[in-house]
N, C-alpha and C positions, 0 to 999 in steps of 0.2 A: 228281853233281858238290854237294859241301857248300861254302858261298861263307864265306869269311871273317866276321869281325867286320866290320873296315873296309866291306865292302861291306854287310852287312847294316844296320849305321846309316848310310852314306849312302842307301838306298832307305829307314830311318823317316824321314830329313830331308825324303827327296823328299816323301812321300806328306801328311807335315805340311802341304806349303808348297799354294800354289793354281796352280793350270797344268796342260797336261799334262804326258801321259808322252810323249816322243816319242823315236821308235828309227830311226835310221839307218842303211841294211844296203848292203855292199857286195857286189861279188863273189863275199867269201870266202862266203859264206853260200850261196853260191848253185853254189860248186867242190864242196861237202860234197854236190849230187848229178849230180855229174859233169858241167857247164856248165863250159867249159873258159873261160879269159877272152878268146880270141883273138889277146892280143899274143904268143904265142909259139908254135910251132911250128905248129898248127893255124889258125892268125889270118892263114896264106898265101895269095892265089887268084892263080893261073895265067891272066893272060888274053894270049893268042897265045903269046909267048917271053916274056914278062917275069913276074913272080911278083911280088903287089903284098902290101904288110902292113897290118893291117888299121887306121893312122893314117890311112893314104893312100886307101882306098878307102870309109872315113867320114867323109866330107865333102861338101860340098854342091860344090865345086869335081869333084870326080867324079864326082859323080851326072850332074853338066848337060855332063860329057864322053861318057860309057859310061852313059846310066840302066840299059839293059838290062842288062849286066853286075855293075852294082854290085846291083838285086834278085836279079840268079840267087845274089850269097853272102850278100842277105839271105834268100833265103829258105832257102836251106843253113841259116844260121844257125838261122832260125828251126826248122826240122826238128828240130836238135838241142836246142833249147830242150826243145819240145812231147816229145818222148820220156824228158823228164828229170821226176823227178817232187819233189813238195814233201819234204824232210828234218824233221829232229823239230824244230831250228829254228823254222823255218816255223810247222809248227803248233802249237807254244806261244806266239807270236806271234797267232795268228789266238783260242787260248785266252784270253789276254789280252786283245783286245781286247773279246770277249766278255763278260767279266768287267768290266769298267771301262769298255766305250761309248765316251761323245764323251771320256772323258778319257784317250782312247788315240788316239795320232796313229805314222804309220809315214811317214817318207820313204826308200824306195830308190832309188838311183841302176841298179839292176838294171831290164832294158828284155825279160827272160826270162818275166816276167806268172806266175812262181810265184807272190808271194806270193797274188795274186790267186785262182788256182787250188786255192790250199792252204783257202781262205777268208777272207778279208782281205777290209775292203770296200772298193770305188774311193771313198766318201766320207770315209774316213778314210785313205787310202792316197794319197800323192804322189808318182807315178809323175817324178820329176825329171827322167829321162834320155826318158823315152817307153815306149812297148812295143812289142815285135818283134811280135805279131800284128795290129795295128793299121798304116794308111795313112792319109794324106788328103793333098787336091791342094793347089797355091799358090796358093788363091783369100785376096781381103782380108777375111774370114770361115770359114777352112780348115773343114772337118767330119771329126771324127777318125772314121772307121767300121773295124770290121773287117776283114782279111783275107778276099777270098769265098771261098766255099768253095769254087769252079772250082779254087782252086790248093792244088794237093797238099800236104799237112802231112809227108809222106816226099819230101825234097827231095834226094837225091847230090850231092856235089862235080860231076860232070861233068856234071848236067841241065843243059838251057838253055831258055829260055826257049820256048814254042811261040807261034803266032798264034793260038789261044782266049786262053790266058794273061794276053798282050800287050793284048786287046782289055779282058779283065777289071782289069786293073795299071792302063788309062787312067781318066780324069776323066770319067766320067759320060758317057762317048760324046764325049767332046769330041777326042779325038785326041791330049788330050798323055798325058803320065806322071805317074800320082800319087808319091808318094813313100814308103819306109818313116814311120810315126811316131815315130822317134827324134833326139836331140841329136845333130849332126856335130859332130866335133872344130873343125871351121870357124864354128860358129854359138852363136851368146848363149842364155841362159837369158830368157826371159820368164813374165810370168805366164798367158795363157791356155792357154799350149802346158804348160810345164814346173813352174808353178805358185813361182817364181821369191817372188814376195813375200808368197804365203802361208806357205811355208818359213821365209822369218826373220820373220815377226812369230809364228808358233809357236815357233822358239828363244826369244825374246827373252819371250815368256810361260813359259816350259816350267819345271814343278816338276824335271823326271829329263832328261838328254839319256845314252843308250844308244847307242855305236859300236861296230857289229859288221862285221866283217871288209873294212874300206876301207881303203886305203894313205893317203887323200887329195891324190892328184893331180889331182883336181878342184876347180873352187872355188866352188860353191855349198858341199855339204862340208864345207868348210873354214874356210866363211862360215859356218855353223853351229858348227863347235866352236868356231874364234873366240869368236864371241860367248857362247857357253855359259862360256867358262872365263874369259871378262869379268864375268860374270856371279857368279860361285861359284858355280854353282847344284852338285846332285851329278852328277856324272858318268863312266860307265862305257865304258873302249874293252877290248871284246876283238877278240883278234887275234893271233895266235901269233907274227910281225916283229913288228921294228922300224919305226913309220913314225910320219910330225911329229905322229900323235894320241898314239901310246905317249909319246911324246916330250912333248905336253904335257901331259897325265892324271897322267904321272911326276912334275910339278913344283908340282901343285896339292893341298894339305890335301882337296879339295872333288871329286878324280877318285880313281879305281884303274883299274888296268891289270890285266885277267886273259889271263893267257899262253892262249892254247889257241883252240880254237877253235869256231865258232858252235851245233853238236849238243851242244857238252859244258856251254855254260855259259849258253846262254839257254833253256833248261827250266828250268834252276834258278832265274836270276833269274825268270823270269815267276812259277815256281810259290811264291817269297817275295812277290813283290809283290799278287798273288791274296791266300795267304794274311794278312796286315794288312791290306788294302784295307780 
């Protein structure tokens, strides 16, 4: 993919400034690895005689009412994510982090863990919606830990939790359920778990913001794009479809919209940055 002169000029402008190069990724980058959004037909989950949508199950309220059923749904989702492999866009961001070091920052809405499995570092990857490979207990100072090895990675839709797995998903033998380390629809961002303040501080200092495959339906990404637009820092929006973010970028001389997929454009963007850095 060849980048337009306007885009290259924005990259040159960004590199002439101080501050991090911030990449914000959403479901679009993972869709190319075969991970569905779970808001379509794949998102329905049957409990008893009722079908639940993702928006109904991915809530603290649902978890308090039926923790075992919600956990089974998340373990199925985890199995789908773990079956997927990083694509060219993920790998390009790994290469860019290695080239730029601390000037690189990745903020991802995706809980699939693909960025980390591809090779991006946890120190420079803010997982603002959590990570489906992890769990935590509802303590005052919750400890985030990987889902125990005794929980199967392959989890068919029809599989339910057995006694041994139930024990592994409890909080350190105290008989209380741990919970998936994800941000649910009826919860709010915070700093200790989801890097809210760190993300906002980063965009206030950023010299470039690249938005990849996100529709702008959640709060923190919207804040990030709005701050970048207000500051008039160079911004690229990579998306196949119209979204609030493409509409913002189209109004700004400091931004450009790249209509296409992450694998089409992200390798070209990262290559141009590495050549110019």
